[in-house]
GUTOR-208886 format. One record per residue: residue in one letter; x, y, z of N, C-alpha, C, O in turn. Coordinates in steps of 0.2 Angstrom, whole numbers, padded with zeros to 4 digits, always signed. Each point is the difference from the previous one (the first is absolute). Example, Ala and Ser with C-alpha at 12.3 -4.5 7.8 and 13.67 -1.06 7.14 Angstrom:
2
a+0066-0028+0039-0004+0006+0000+0004+0006+0000+0005-0001+0003 s-0007+0006-0007+0004+0006+0001-0004+0005+0003+0003+0006+0001 
This chain:
163
x+0004-0006+0000-0004+0006+0000+0004+0006+0000-0001+0005-0004 x+0007-0005+0008+0004+0006+0000+0004+0001-0007+0000+0006-0002 x+0001-0011-0001+0003+0000-0007-0004+0003-0004+0002+0005-0004 x-0009-0007+0004-0005+0003-0005-0001+0007+0001+0000+0004-0004 x+0000-0001+0011-0001+0007+0002+0006+0004-0003+0000+0005-0002 x+0006-0008+0003+0007+0003-0002-0001+0001-0008+0002+0006-0002 x-0003-0011-0002-0001+0001-0007-0005+0005-0002+0002+0004-0005 x-0008-0004+0008-0005+0005-0002+0003+0007+0002-0002+0004-0004 x+0005-0003+0009+0003+0006+0002+0005+0003-0005+0000+0005-0002 x+0004-0010+0000+0005+0002-0005-0003+0002-0007+0003+0005-0003 x-0008-0009+0001-0003+0002-0006-0004+0007+0000-0001+0004-0004 x-0001-0003+0010-0004+0007+0001+0004+0006+0000-0002+0005-0002 x+0009-0006+0003+0005+0005+0000+0003+0001-0007+0004+0005-0001 x-0005-0010-0003+0004+0000-0007-0004+0004-0005-0006+0001+0001 x+0009+0002-0005-0004+0004-0005-0001-0004-0007+0004-0005-0001 x-0009+0006-0002-0001-0004-0006+0004+0003-0006+0000+0006-0001 x+0004-0010-0002+0004+0002-0005-0003-0002-0007-0002-0005-0001 x+0001+0011-0003-0003-0001-0007+0005-0004-0004+0006+0001+0000 x-0009-0005-0004+0003-0004-0005+0000+0003-0007-0006+0001-0002 x+0011+0001-0001+0000+0003-0007+0001-0005-0005+0006-0003-0001 x-0011+0002-0003+0000-0005-0006-0004+0002-0005-0005+0003+0001 x+0007-0005-0007-0004+0000-0006+0000-0007-0003+0005-0003+0000 x-0010+0002-0004+0000-0007-0004-0001+0002-0007-0005+0003-0002 x+0009-0006-0002-0001+0001-0008+0000-0006-0003+0004-0005+0001 x-0009+0004-0005-0001-0006-0004+0001+0001-0007-0003+0005-0003 x+0007-0008-0001+0001+0000-0007-0002-0006-0003+0003-0006+0002 x-0008+0006-0006-0003-0006-0003+0000+0001-0008-0002+0005-0002 x+0004-0010-0001+0000+0000-0008-0007-0003-0002-0002-0005+0002 x-0001+0010-0006-0006-0002-0003+0001-0002-0007+0002+0004-0004 x-0003-0011+0003+0001-0002-0007-0005+0002-0005+0001+0002-0005 x-0008-0001+0008-0005+0003-0004+0002+0007-0003-0001+0002-0006 x+0003+0002+0011+0002+0007-0002+0007+0001-0002+0002+0006-0003 x+0002-0011+0003+0008+0000-0001+0003+0006+0003+0003+0005-0003 x-0005-0004+0010+0002+0005+0004+0002-0002+0007-0002-0005+0003 x+0007+0009+0000+0001-0001+0007-0005+0005+0004+0000+0006-0001 x-0004-0009+0005-0004+0004+0004+0002+0000+0007+0001-0005+0003 x-0001+0011+0000+0004+0002+0006-0005+0003+0005-0004+0005-0002 x+0003-0008+0008-0004+0004+0005+0005+0001+0006+0004-0005+0002 x-0004+0010+0001+0003+0002+0006-0004+0002+0005-0004+0005-0001 x+0004-0008+0007-0004+0002+0006+0004+0004+0005+0006-0003+0002 x-0008+0009+0000+0004+0004+0004-0005+0003+0005-0006+0002-0001 x+0008-0002+0008-0004+0004+0005-0001+0007-0002+0005+0004-0002 x-0011-0002+0002-0002+0007-0002+0003+0005+0004+0003+0005-0003 x-0002-0006+0010+0003+0005+0004+0007+0001-0002+0003+0006+0000 x+0001-0011-0002+0007+0000-0002+0001+0004-0006+0004+0004-0001 x-0009-0006-0004+0001+0003-0007-0002+0008+0001+0004+0004-0003 x-0009-0003+0007-0001+0007+0001+0006+0004+0003+0001+0006-0002 x+0002-0009+0007+0006+0003+0003+0005+0001-0005+0003+0006+0001 x-0001-0010-0005+0005+0001-0005-0002+0005-0005+0005+0004-0002 x-0011-0004+0000-0002+0006-0005+0000+0006+0003+0002+0005-0003 x-0004-0004+0010+0001+0006+0003+0007+0002+0001+0002+0006-0001 x+0002-0010+0003+0007+0001+0001+0004+0002-0006+0004+0005+0000 x-0005-0009-0005+0004+0001-0007-0003+0005-0004+0004+0004-0003 x-0010-0003+0003-0003+0005-0005-0004+0006+0003-0002+0004-0003 x+0001-0004+0010-0003+0005+0003-0008+0000-0001-0003+0006+0000 x+0000-0011-0002-0007+0000-0001-0003-0004+0006+0003-0004+0003 x-0010+0006-0002-0004-0004+0005-0005-0004-0004-0005+0003-0002 x+0007-0009+0000-0004-0004-0004-0007-0002+0002-0005+0000-0004 x+0004+0000+0011-0006-0003+0003-0003-0006-0004-0006+0000-0002 x+0010-0005+0001-0002-0006-0003-0006-0003+0003-0001+0000+0006 x-0003-0003-0010-0006-0004+0002-0005+0004+0004-0004-0002+0004 x+0004+0009-0005-0005+0004+0003-0004+0004-0005+0002+0000-0006 x-0007+0003+0008-0004+0004-0005+0004+0006-0002-0001+0003-0006 x+0006-0001+0010+0004+0006-0002+0007-0002-0004+0004+0004+0000 x-0004-0010-0003+0006-0002-0003+0002+0005-0005-0004+0002-0004 x+0011+0000+0004+0002+0004-0005+0000-0002-0007+0001-0006-0001 x-0003+0010-0003-0001-0001-0007+0007-0002-0004+0000-0003-0005 x+0005+0005+0009+0007-0001-0003+0003-0006+0003+0006-0002-0002 x-0009-0002+0006+0003-0005+0004+0002-0006-0005+0006-0002+0001 x-0010+0001-0006+0003-0006-0004+0006+0002-0004+0004-0004-0001 x-0004+0010-0001+0006+0003-0004+0007-0001+0005+0005-0002-0003 x-0006+0004+0009+0006-0001+0005+0001-0007+0001+0006-0002+0002 x-0011-0002-0001+0001-0007+0001+0004-0003-0006+0005-0004+0001 x-0007+0006-0007+0004-0003-0006+0007+0003+0000+0005-0004-0001 x-0004+0010+0003+0007+0003+0000+0004-0004+0005+0006-0001-0001 x-0009+0000+0007+0004-0004+0005+0002-0007-0003+0006-0002+0001 x-0011-0001-0004+0002-0007-0002+0005+0001-0005+0005-0005+0000 x-0005+0009-0005+0005+0001-0005+0007+0001+0003+0005-0002-0003 x-0004+0005+0009+0006+0001+0003+0002-0006+0004+0006-0001+0002 x-0011-0003+0000+0002-0005+0006-0001-0007-0003+0001-0005+0004 x-0004+0004-0009-0002-0007-0003+0002-0001-0007-0002+0004-0004 x+0006-0009+0003+0002-0001-0007+0001-0008-0002+0001-0004+0005 x-0003+0003-0011+0001-0007-0002+0004+0000-0007-0001+0004-0004 x+0006-0009+0004+0004-0001-0006-0002-0007-0003+0000-0004+0004 x-0001+0004-0010-0001-0006-0004+0006-0001-0004+0002+0004-0005 x+0002-0009+0006+0006-0002-0004+0005+0006+0000+0003+0002-0005 x-0003+0001+0011+0005+0006+0001-0002+0007-0002+0003+0005+0000 x-0009-0005-0003-0003+0006-0003-0006+0003+0004-0004-0004+0002 x+0004+0010+0000-0005+0003+0004-0007-0001-0004+0000+0001-0006 x-0004-0003+0010-0007-0002-0003-0005+0006+0002+0000+0002+0006 x-0003+0001-0011-0005+0005+0002-0006-0003+0002-0003-0004-0003 x+0000+0006+0009-0006-0002+0002-0005+0006+0000+0002+0006+0001 x-0008-0008-0001-0006+0005+0000-0003-0001+0007-0002-0005+0003 x+0001+0011+0000-0004+0000+0007-0007+0000-0002-0002+0005-0003 x-0002-0010+0004-0007-0001-0002-0004+0003+0005-0006+0002-0002 x+0008-0001+0008-0005+0003+0005+0001-0003+0007+0005-0004+0001 x-0009+0005+0004+0000-0002+0007-0007-0001+0002-0005+0002-0002 x+0005-0006+0008-0006-0001+0003+0001-0001+0008+0006-0002+0001 x-0011+0003+0003+0002-0001+0007-0004-0006+0003-0005-0002-0002 x+0009-0001+0007-0003-0006+0003+0002+0001+0007+0005-0002+0003 x-0010+0004+0001+0001+0002+0007+0006+0005+0001-0001+0005-0002 x+0006-0007+0005+0006+0005+0001+0005-0001-0005+0006+0002+0002 x-0007-0005-0007+0005-0001-0006-0002+0003-0006-0006+0000-0002 x+0011+0002-0002-0002+0003-0007+0004-0006-0004+0005-0002+0001 x-0009+0000-0006+0002-0004-0005+0002+0003-0007-0005+0003-0003 x+0011-0003+0001+0002+0004-0006+0001-0005-0006+0002-0006+0001 x-0005+0007-0006+0000-0004-0006+0005+0002-0006-0001+0006-0002 x+0005-0010+0000+0005+0002-0005+0000-0006-0005-0002-0005+0001 x+0004+0007-0007+0000-0005-0006+0006+0001-0004+0001+0006-0002 x+0002-0011+0000+0005+0000-0006-0003-0004-0006+0000-0006+0001 x-0002+0009-0006-0003-0003-0006+0005-0003-0004+0006+0002+0000 x-0008-0007-0005+0004-0002-0005+0006-0004+0003+0006+0002-0003 x-0007-0006+0007+0006-0004+0003+0000-0007-0003-0005-0004+0001 x+0010+0002-0004+0000-0007-0003+0004-0004+0005+0006+0000+0000 x-0009-0004+0004+0003-0004+0005+0004-0005-0003+0005-0002+0003 x-0006-0001-0009+0004-0005-0003+0007+0002-0001+0005-0003+0000 x-0004+0010-0002+0006+0003-0001+0004+0003+0006+0006+0001-0001 x-0010-0001+0006+0003+0004+0006+0005-0005+0004-0001-0006+0001 x+0007+0009+0000+0005-0004+0004+0001+0002+0007+0001-0004+0004 x-0002+0011-0003+0001+0002+0007-0005+0006+0002-0002+0004-0005 x+0000-0004+0011-0004+0006+0002+0003+0002+0007+0001-0004+0004 x+0000+0011-0004+0003+0003+0006-0005+0005+0003-0003+0004-0004 x+0001-0004+0010-0004+0004+0003+0003+0004+0006+0003-0003+0004 x-0003+0010-0005+0003+0004+0006-0006+0003+0003-0004+0004-0003 x+0003-0005+0009-0005+0003+0004+0002+0004+0006+0002-0003+0005 x-0002+0010-0005+0002+0004+0005-0005+0004+0003+0001+0005+0004 x-0007-0008-0005-0006+0003+0003+0000+0001+0007+0001-0005+0004 x-0001+0011-0001+0000+0002+0007+0007-0002+0004+0000+0002+0005 x+0005-0005-0009+0006-0001+0004+0004+0007+0001+0004+0000+0004 x-0006+0005-0008+0003+0006+0002-0003+0004+0006+0004+0004+0002 x-0009-0006+0000-0004+0003+0006+0001-0004+0006+0001+0002+0005 x-0002-0009-0006+0000-0005+0006+0006-0005-0001+0000-0004-0004 x+0004+0005+0009+0006-0005+0000-0002-0007+0000+0003-0004-0003 x-0008+0003+0007-0003-0007+0001-0004-0003-0006-0002-0006+0000 x+0001+0010-0005-0005-0002-0006+0003-0006-0003+0006-0001-0002 x-0011-0004+0001+0001-0006-0004-0005+0000-0006-0006+0001+0001 x+0009-0003-0007-0004+0000-0006+0000-0007-0002+0005-0003-0003 x-0011-0001+0004+0000-0007-0002-0002+0000-0007-0005+0003-0002 x+0008-0007-0002-0002+0000-0008-0001-0008-0001+0004-0004+0001 x-0010+0003-0004-0001-0007-0003-0001+0001-0007-0003+0004-0003 x+0007-0009-0001-0001+0000-0007-0002-0007-0002+0002-0005+0002 x-0008+0006-0006-0003-0007-0003+0000+0000-0007-0002+0005-0003 x+0004-0011+0000-0001-0001-0007+0000-0007-0001+0004-0004+0003 x-0008+0002-0008-0001-0007-0002+0000-0005+0006+0004-0005-0001 x-0008+0006+0006+0000-0004+0005+0006+0000+0005+0000-0004+0005 x+0005+0008-0006+0006+0001+0004-0001+0006+0004-0004+0005-0001 x+0007-0005+0007-0001+0006+0005+0007+0001+0003+0003-0005+0003 x-0001+0011-0002+0007+0001+0003-0002+0007+0004-0003+0004-0002 x+0006-0004+0008-0002+0005+0005+0007+0003+0003+0005-0004+0001 x-0005+0010+0000+0006+0003+0004-0002+0006+0004-0005+0003-0002 x+0009-0001+0007-0001+0005+0004+0006+0005-0002+0006-0001+0001 x-0008+0007-0002+0004+0006-0002+0000+0005+0006-0005+0002+0002 x+0011+0000+0000+0001+0005+0005+0004+0006-0002+0003-0001-0006 x-0002+0006+0010+0004+0005-0002+0007-0002-0003+0003+0003-0005 x+0001-0007+0009+0006-0002-0002+0001-0005-0006+0005-0001-0003 x-0011-0002+0002+0000-0006-0006-0007+0001-0003-0005-0003+0001 x+0005+0008-0006-0007+0002-0003-0001-0002-0007-0005+0002-0003 x+0009-0007+0001-0001-0003-0007+0000-0008+0000+0004-0003+0004 x-0009+0000-0007+0000-0007-0001+0000-0002-0007-0003+0004-0004 x+0006-0009+0002+0001-0002-0007-0002-0008-0001+0001-0004+0004 x-0005+0003-0009-0002-0007-0002+0003-0002-0007+0000+0004-0004 x+0002-0010+0004+0002-0003-0007-0005-0005-0002-0003-0004+0004 x+0001+0005-0010-0005-0005-0003+0003-0005-0004-0003-0005-0003 
């Protein structure tokens, strides 16, 4: 009983530490011959980086959401998220975003990808690592029934797959 009371007291004095993470899924769509990318980021973290980097108050997921929020999210992605196919920068299109509780889901696409000719894919994800030292960006890549995952952090922000 004394041990249980001690453990409860220790937890009551500890502070809750927030976990900084994003999850990116890269899926090859054979039907569309495209890499379809979704990135899930906590809304408050994305708001904080947009405020700090660009000086805007985006008020994401509210009725007062800034009309320029999408433009700044795109701009931030262009500076912090890159994909190379066979060593060449791949241009992606920012298709939009939607909200799911406390998360914003961003949709990107790289059209006209011929998976049969692809030898390597490299993903650099520095989303939020410039603001939060503890940030971890989990990346899942799926193609033709295969799946590869890796965790990218500030010091190791790039992952590469060979086909």
